[in-house]
N, C-alpha and C positions, 0 to 999 in steps of 0.2 A: 417544394420543401418550402420549410415557414423558418423564419429568423427570427429570434427573440434576442434584444436586446436590453436589459435592465439597467437602470441608474440611479437615481436620486430618488422619483418617485417611481413606482410601478409602471414601467411603459412597453407595452406592447406594439410591435412594428410586422404586420401582416404581409410577407412579400408574396409569397405562392404558394400553390399548394400542390400536393398527390397523396393517396392511402388513408391510412387510418396512425393515431395517436395511441391506440391501444397496446401495443407492446414497445418492451422497454427499448428494445431494436433501433426505435424510432426517434430514438432522441443520441443526438450525438454533443457530447459536453467539452466544451475548450479543458486545456491542462488547468489555466488560471485566468481570474481576471486582471484586468487591462485598470491602471490606475490614470487618471487622465487631470489635468489641472486645467478648467475653465476659470477667466477672471480670479483668478489666485483661491480656487476651491478644488479641491479634489471630491473627487469620485469615482465607484468602479465601475466599469463598466463589463456587465458578463454576454457572452453572445452563445444561443445553445439553437443547434439546425435539427428541426424537427421533422419528419417528415410523413407530414398529414396534407389533410386538405386546408385550405384559407379557413371556411363553414367551420370545420370539425376544431380545429382551433380556438376560432373564433369563439364559438359554441363553452368549450371548458375554459374560457377565462367570464365569459356575461352572463352564463347561466348558472345555479345553484346546482342541478346534476352534473353539467360539467364538470363545474369545480371539485364537487366530491367524488370524480371519478377519477381524480389526479392528485391533488394537493389537501385535504384534511378528509376527517369525517364525516364532519360538520360544516355547511355554509348555507349563507343567505344571500342573497346578492339583489338589491334593487338598482337596476341599471339605467342609465340615465346621468345628465351631467347633475353633480351634487348628489349623486346617487352613490352607496358603497356597497362595499364587498366585504362582508363579516364571517370568519372561519375560525375554527377552533379546533383542536387535535384530542379535543376528549370526545369519548365517543358516544356519549350521551349530551353534545354540545345545544344549547338554546339562545337564540336570539336573544342581545344584550346582557348575556352572562357576565359578570368579570372576568377579567383574562383572557375575552376574546380578541382576536386579532380583526381589526378593523381599518380599510381601506378604504378611504375618498376617492369617488371618481372625478378626475377634474375635467377631461375632455376626451372625446373621442370623435373618431371618422368609422363610420361600417365595416367594419371585415380588414381596416388598415392601420389604426391607432388607438391606444387604450391608453391613458394617464390618471 
């Protein structure tokens, strides 16, 4: 089982795993997110349980092929600290195109944490 928690930054915490992430039945979504306050700052925390192996989920977030399998039609990932995930919902997406979604990778622990 895999637990995904998101907050201010994209943070992926891999807990443990089993099976594949290829089917919608593998994902269990909560009814709503939880707004928490830390140091007078509110943030939305959402958790998703995915019935998949740790390595399958890690690959889904850290490889271009894995990301395009579930998140968007176009993705390019330069994995590593100060790397990035760039994606687009455009079918003919291109690296560096205006309007792409670009997330910077701040830190990671292999198969445990992605921030």
